Backbone as JSON Lines, residues from 0, in Angstrom:
{"i":0,"aa":"M","n":[-20.05,-23.39,51.61],"ca":[-19.47,-24.17,50.75],"c":[-19.73,-23.67,49.31]}
{"i":1,"aa":"K","n":[-20.83,-23.42,48.95],"ca":[-21.38,-23.04,47.56],"c":[-20.66,-21.77,47.31]}
{"i":2,"aa":"C","n":[-20.71,-20.97,48.08],"ca":[-20.03,-19.55,47.82],"c":[-18.54,-19.61,47.61]}
{"i":3,"aa":"S","n":[-17.77,-20.51,48.33],"ca":[-16.46,-20.72,48.22],"c":[-16.2,-21.26,46.82]}
{"i":4,"aa":"T","n":[-17.01,-22.34,46.28],"ca":[-16.99,-22.89,45.03],"c":[-17.18,-21.99,43.85]}
{"i":5,"aa":"I","n":[-18.07,-21.07,44.14],"ca":[-18.28,-20.09,43.03],"c":[-17.14,-19.07,42.96]}
{"i":6,"aa":"L","n":[-16.49,-18.64,44.12],"ca":[-15.48,-17.75,44.17],"c":[-14.25,-18.35,43.42]}
{"i":7,"aa":"F","n":[-14.01,-19.67,43.85],"ca":[-12.89,-20.34,43.08],"c":[-13.0,-20.44,41.54]}
{"i":8,"aa":"L","n":[-14.27,-20.75,41.14],"ca":[-14.55,-20.69,39.73],"c":[-14.3,-19.53,39.03]}
{"i":9,"aa":"K","n":[-14.67,-18.32,39.74],"ca":[-14.57,-16.95,39.3],"c":[-13.04,-16.73,39.02]}
{"i":10,"aa":"F","n":[-12.31,-17.04,40.13],"ca":[-10.8,-16.91,40.3],"c":[-10.2,-17.68,39.08]}
{"i":11,"aa":"L","n":[-10.58,-18.85,38.86],"ca":[-9.96,-19.67,37.82],"c":[-10.16,-19.15,36.32]}
{"i":12,"aa":"L","n":[-11.48,-18.58,36.26],"ca":[-11.81,-17.98,34.96],"c":[-11.09,-16.68,34.74]}
{"i":13,"aa":"L","n":[-10.97,-15.89,35.69],"ca":[-10.25,-14.63,35.64],"c":[-8.61,-14.93,35.43]}
{"i":14,"aa":"S","n":[-8.22,-15.91,36.08],"ca":[-6.82,-16.17,35.92],"c":[-6.52,-16.75,34.48]}
{"i":15,"aa":"N","n":[-7.39,-17.39,33.87],"ca":[-7.18,-17.95,32.53],"c":[-7.37,-16.77,31.53]}
{"i":16,"aa":"F","n":[-8.07,-15.82,31.89],"ca":[-8.31,-14.68,30.99],"c":[-6.93,-13.89,30.9]}
{"i":17,"aa":"V","n":[-6.31,-13.66,32.01],"ca":[-5.01,-13.0,32.14],"c":[-3.95,-13.77,31.33]}
{"i":18,"aa":"I","n":[-3.93,-15.01,31.43],"ca":[-2.94,-15.93,30.71],"c":[-3.36,-15.91,29.17]}
{"i":19,"aa":"A","n":[-4.52,-15.61,28.79],"ca":[-4.8,-15.71,27.4],"c":[-4.41,-14.4,26.68]}
{"i":20,"aa":"E","n":[-3.36,-13.62,27.1],"ca":[-2.93,-12.68,26.38],"c":[-2.27,-13.09,25.08]}
{"i":21,"aa":"T","n":[-2.07,-12.14,24.2],"ca":[-1.48,-12.59,22.84],"c":[0.04,-13.04,23.14]}
{"i":22,"aa":"I","n":[0.32,-14.23,22.63],"ca":[1.66,-14.8,22.58],"c":[2.3,-14.4,21.1]}
{"i":23,"aa":"P","n":[3.42,-13.69,21.33],"ca":[4.08,-13.45,20.04],"c":[4.46,-14.65,19.19]}
{"i":24,"aa":"T","n":[4.65,-14.35,17.85],"ca":[4.93,-15.58,17.01],"c":[6.45,-15.75,17.0]}
{"i":25,"aa":"K","n":[6.88,-17.08,16.65],"ca":[8.22,-17.42,16.6],"c":[8.99,-16.43,15.74]}
{"i":26,"aa":"S","n":[8.4,-16.11,14.64],"ca":[9.19,-15.27,13.6],"c":[9.33,-13.83,14.13]}
{"i":27,"aa":"K","n":[8.39,-13.39,14.86],"ca":[8.28,-12.03,15.48],"c":[9.53,-11.96,16.57]}
{"i":28,"aa":"I","n":[9.54,-13.04,17.26],"ca":[10.55,-12.98,18.43],"c":[11.85,-13.12,17.8]}
{"i":29,"aa":"L","n":[12.12,-14.07,16.84],"ca":[13.41,-14.21,16.23],"c":[13.91,-12.9,15.51]}
{"i":30,"aa":"K","n":[13.07,-12.23,14.88],"ca":[13.43,-10.9,14.3],"c":[13.78,-9.95,15.32]}
{"i":31,"aa":"Q","n":[12.95,-9.75,16.33],"ca":[13.24,-8.74,17.38],"c":[14.5,-9.07,18.23]}
{"i":32,"aa":"S","n":[14.6,-10.38,18.43],"ca":[15.87,-10.91,19.2],"c":[17.1,-10.52,18.39]}
{"i":33,"aa":"S","n":[17.17,-10.81,17.07],"ca":[18.28,-10.43,16.31],"c":[18.59,-8.94,16.17]}
{"i":34,"aa":"D","n":[17.54,-8.15,16.17],"ca":[17.74,-6.8,16.33],"c":[18.29,-6.18,17.59]}
{"i":35,"aa":"C","n":[17.81,-6.78,18.66],"ca":[18.05,-6.47,20.13],"c":[19.51,-6.92,20.28]}
{"i":36,"aa":"I","n":[19.9,-8.12,19.89],"ca":[21.34,-8.41,20.07],"c":[22.33,-7.67,19.39]}
{"i":37,"aa":"K","n":[21.99,-7.24,17.99],"ca":[22.84,-6.27,17.24],"c":[22.99,-4.9,17.82]}
{"i":38,"aa":"D","n":[21.77,-4.45,18.22],"ca":[21.67,-3.02,18.77],"c":[20.55,-3.02,19.68]}
{"i":39,"aa":"S","n":[20.94,-3.15,21.03],"ca":[20.0,-3.17,22.18],"c":[19.16,-1.83,22.25]}
{"i":40,"aa":"Q","n":[17.97,-1.77,21.78],"ca":[17.01,-0.74,21.94],"c":[16.39,-1.03,23.31]}
{"i":41,"aa":"T","n":[16.46,0.02,24.04],"ca":[15.97,-0.13,25.55],"c":[14.56,-0.66,25.66]}
{"i":42,"aa":"Q","n":[13.66,-0.11,25.19],"ca":[12.22,-0.48,25.37],"c":[11.85,-1.73,24.64]}
{"i":43,"aa":"V","n":[12.27,-1.81,23.43],"ca":[11.95,-2.97,22.65],"c":[12.58,-4.21,23.29]}
{"i":44,"aa":"C","n":[13.83,-4.19,23.73],"ca":[14.31,-5.37,24.36],"c":[13.87,-5.66,25.54]}
{"i":45,"aa":"K","n":[13.35,-4.84,26.42],"ca":[12.74,-5.05,27.73],"c":[11.44,-5.81,27.54]}
{"i":46,"aa":"E","n":[10.69,-5.31,26.44],"ca":[9.3,-5.95,26.19],"c":[9.56,-7.27,25.62]}
{"i":47,"aa":"L","n":[10.59,-7.46,24.82],"ca":[10.95,-8.72,24.19],"c":[11.34,-9.82,25.32]}
{"i":48,"aa":"V","n":[11.96,-9.48,26.23],"ca":[12.16,-10.5,27.41],"c":[10.95,-10.81,28.11]}
{"i":49,"aa":"S","n":[10.0,-10.02,28.25],"ca":[8.76,-10.29,28.86],"c":[8.0,-11.23,27.82]}
{"i":50,"aa":"E","n":[8.01,-10.95,26.69],"ca":[7.17,-11.75,25.65],"c":[7.77,-13.22,25.53]}
{"i":51,"aa":"I","n":[9.13,-13.24,25.64],"ca":[9.64,-14.53,25.63],"c":[9.4,-15.41,26.77]}
{"i":52,"aa":"E","n":[9.25,-14.65,27.92],"ca":[8.66,-15.38,29.35],"c":[7.28,-15.98,29.03]}
{"i":53,"aa":"K","n":[6.47,-15.25,28.47],"ca":[5.21,-15.7,28.3],"c":[5.13,-17.03,27.39]}
{"i":54,"aa":"L","n":[6.01,-16.92,26.37],"ca":[6.19,-18.04,25.45],"c":[6.67,-19.24,26.05]}
{"i":55,"aa":"Q","n":[7.61,-19.03,27.0],"ca":[8.37,-20.05,27.69],"c":[7.14,-20.79,28.67]}
{"i":56,"aa":"L","n":[6.37,-19.99,29.2],"ca":[5.28,-20.65,30.06],"c":[4.24,-21.6,29.12]}
{"i":57,"aa":"V","n":[4.0,-20.98,27.97],"ca":[3.21,-21.78,27.04],"c":[3.78,-23.21,26.67]}
{"i":58,"aa":"V","n":[5.13,-23.04,26.27],"ca":[5.79,-24.26,25.88],"c":[6.11,-25.24,27.02]}
{"i":59,"aa":"F","n":[6.28,-24.74,28.26],"ca":[6.38,-25.52,29.49],"c":[5.14,-26.44,29.74]}
{"i":60,"aa":"D","n":[3.92,-25.68,29.53],"ca":[2.7,-26.38,29.67],"c":[2.41,-27.52,28.76]}
{"i":61,"aa":"Q","n":[3.16,-27.34,27.57],"ca":[3.05,-28.3,26.51],"c":[4.2,-29.38,26.64]}
{"i":62,"aa":"N","n":[4.93,-29.39,27.68],"ca":[6.12,-30.3,27.85],"c":[7.14,-30.34,26.83]}
{"i":63,"aa":"R","n":[7.42,-28.97,26.21],"ca":[8.4,-28.99,25.22],"c":[9.61,-28.27,25.86]}
{"i":64,"aa":"F","n":[10.32,-28.96,26.48],"ca":[11.38,-28.48,27.44],"c":[12.67,-28.02,26.67]}
{"i":65,"aa":"K","n":[12.83,-28.74,25.46],"ca":[13.87,-28.26,24.58],"c":[13.85,-26.87,24.01]}
{"i":66,"aa":"C","n":[12.51,-26.54,23.69],"ca":[12.18,-25.25,23.24],"c":[12.19,-24.34,24.43]}
{"i":67,"aa":"Q","n":[11.76,-24.68,25.46],"ca":[11.82,-23.72,26.67],"c":[13.21,-23.39,26.98]}
{"i":68,"aa":"S","n":[14.07,-24.31,26.96],"ca":[15.58,-24.09,27.32],"c":[16.17,-23.3,26.23]}
{"i":69,"aa":"S","n":[15.85,-23.42,25.11],"ca":[16.4,-22.49,23.91],"c":[15.75,-21.14,24.07]}
{"i":70,"aa":"L","n":[14.45,-20.93,24.39],"ca":[14.03,-19.61,24.75],"c":[14.69,-18.94,25.92]}
{"i":71,"aa":"L","n":[14.98,-19.74,26.95],"ca":[15.75,-19.24,28.06],"c":[17.02,-18.74,27.83]}
{"i":72,"aa":"G","n":[17.75,-19.5,26.96],"ca":[18.98,-19.13,26.46],"c":[18.96,-17.82,25.6]}
{"i":73,"aa":"L","n":[18.05,-17.69,24.66],"ca":[17.73,-16.48,23.88],"c":[17.6,-15.34,24.85]}
{"i":74,"aa":"Q","n":[16.7,-15.55,25.77],"ca":[16.4,-14.48,26.65],"c":[17.71,-13.99,27.38]}
{"i":75,"aa":"S","n":[18.56,-14.98,27.85],"ca":[19.76,-14.5,28.45],"c":[20.64,-13.77,27.55]}
{"i":76,"aa":"E","n":[20.77,-14.05,26.33],"ca":[21.49,-13.28,25.17],"c":[20.98,-11.9,25.13]}
{"i":77,"aa":"I","n":[19.68,-11.74,25.15],"ca":[19.1,-10.39,25.11],"c":[19.52,-9.57,26.27]}
{"i":78,"aa":"I","n":[19.23,-10.24,27.48],"ca":[19.74,-9.4,28.71],"c":[21.12,-9.04,28.74]}
{"i":79,"aa":"E","n":[22.03,-10.01,28.23],"ca":[23.43,-9.73,28.26],"c":[23.74,-8.47,27.24]}
{"i":80,"aa":"A","n":[23.06,-8.58,26.15],"ca":[23.32,-7.63,25.08],"c":[22.96,-6.19,25.74]}
{"i":81,"aa":"Y","n":[21.66,-6.12,26.41],"ca":[21.14,-4.9,26.95],"c":[22.15,-4.48,28.12]}
{"i":82,"aa":"Y","n":[22.47,-5.29,29.04],"ca":[23.36,-4.75,30.1],"c":[24.89,-4.61,29.73]}
{"i":83,"aa":"L","n":[25.33,-5.28,28.71],"ca":[26.81,-5.14,28.5],"c":[27.01,-4.52,27.0]}
{"i":84,"aa":"K","n":[26.05,-3.65,26.76],"ca":[26.13,-3.06,25.41],"c":[27.35,-2.15,25.07]}
{"i":85,"aa":"N","n":[27.91,-1.58,26.34],"ca":[29.1,-0.76,26.18],"c":[30.42,-1.54,26.03]}
{"i":86,"aa":"F","n":[30.32,-2.97,26.4],"ca":[31.54,-3.58,26.59],"c":[31.85,-4.51,25.32]}
{"i":87,"aa":"L","n":[30.83,-4.81,24.69],"ca":[30.93,-5.69,23.46],"c":[30.64,-4.88,22.12]}
{"i":88,"aa":"N","n":[31.53,-4.98,21.3],"ca":[31.36,-4.27,20.02],"c":[30.58,-5.09,18.92]}
{"i":89,"aa":"K","n":[30.85,-6.37,18.77],"ca":[30.2,-7.18,17.82],"c":[29.5,-8.37,18.61]}
{"i":90,"aa":"R","n":[28.18,-8.47,18.6],"ca":[27.5,-9.52,19.15],"c":[26.83,-10.39,18.16]}
{"i":91,"aa":"I","n":[26.91,-11.63,18.36],"ca":[26.18,-12.59,17.51],"c":[25.28,-13.43,18.46]}
{"i":92,"aa":"S","n":[24.31,-14.12,17.85],"ca":[23.45,-14.87,18.82],"c":[23.75,-16.28,18.4]}
{"i":93,"aa":"F","n":[24.11,-17.02,19.48],"ca":[24.37,-18.48,19.42],"c":[22.98,-19.31,19.67]}
{"i":94,"aa":"M","n":[22.03,-18.55,20.2],"ca":[20.75,-19.46,20.49],"c":[19.66,-19.39,19.52]}
{"i":95,"aa":"I","n":[19.74,-18.43,18.54],"ca":[18.55,-18.3,17.49],"c":[18.64,-19.53,16.71]}
{"i":96,"aa":"P","n":[19.67,-20.26,16.25],"ca":[19.42,-21.5,15.54],"c":[18.75,-22.62,16.5]}
{"i":97,"aa":"Y","n":[19.01,-22.62,17.82],"ca":[18.47,-23.64,18.69],"c":[16.97,-23.33,18.79]}
{"i":98,"aa":"V","n":[16.58,-22.0,18.83],"ca":[15.22,-21.75,19.02],"c":[14.49,-22.15,17.53]}
{"i":99,"aa":"I","n":[15.07,-21.89,16.53],"ca":[14.57,-22.28,15.16],"c":[14.35,-23.85,15.19]}
{"i":100,"aa":"K","n":[15.44,-24.55,15.7],"ca":[15.44,-26.09,15.53],"c":[14.42,-26.64,16.72]}
{"i":101,"aa":"N","n":[14.29,-26.07,17.9],"ca":[13.53,-26.81,18.86],"c":[12.27,-26.26,19.09]}
{"i":102,"aa":"C","n":[11.94,-25.16,18.49],"ca":[10.51,-24.52,18.49],"c":[9.81,-24.57,17.26]}
């Protein structure tokens, strides 16, 4: 029993270490999002989607659901801009003002 408790505590500490990665700032996300929506740069936009996912988890733990929903919408716009870059000539973000307001 003592061994399993120690293993559980080690797992808990290691999992918190992984979660403790750097979370990008809101201004950095907004700047990169605007750039990605205007001109979808392959690697930058892929990384941004992942960074927004991390931030969504943080705000979810804080019960900030409006912010989480706004981030999800922004993430969707980035994915859309990335995959539909050949179909859309001019893209604008509808979600950036909501991220600013709710986060």
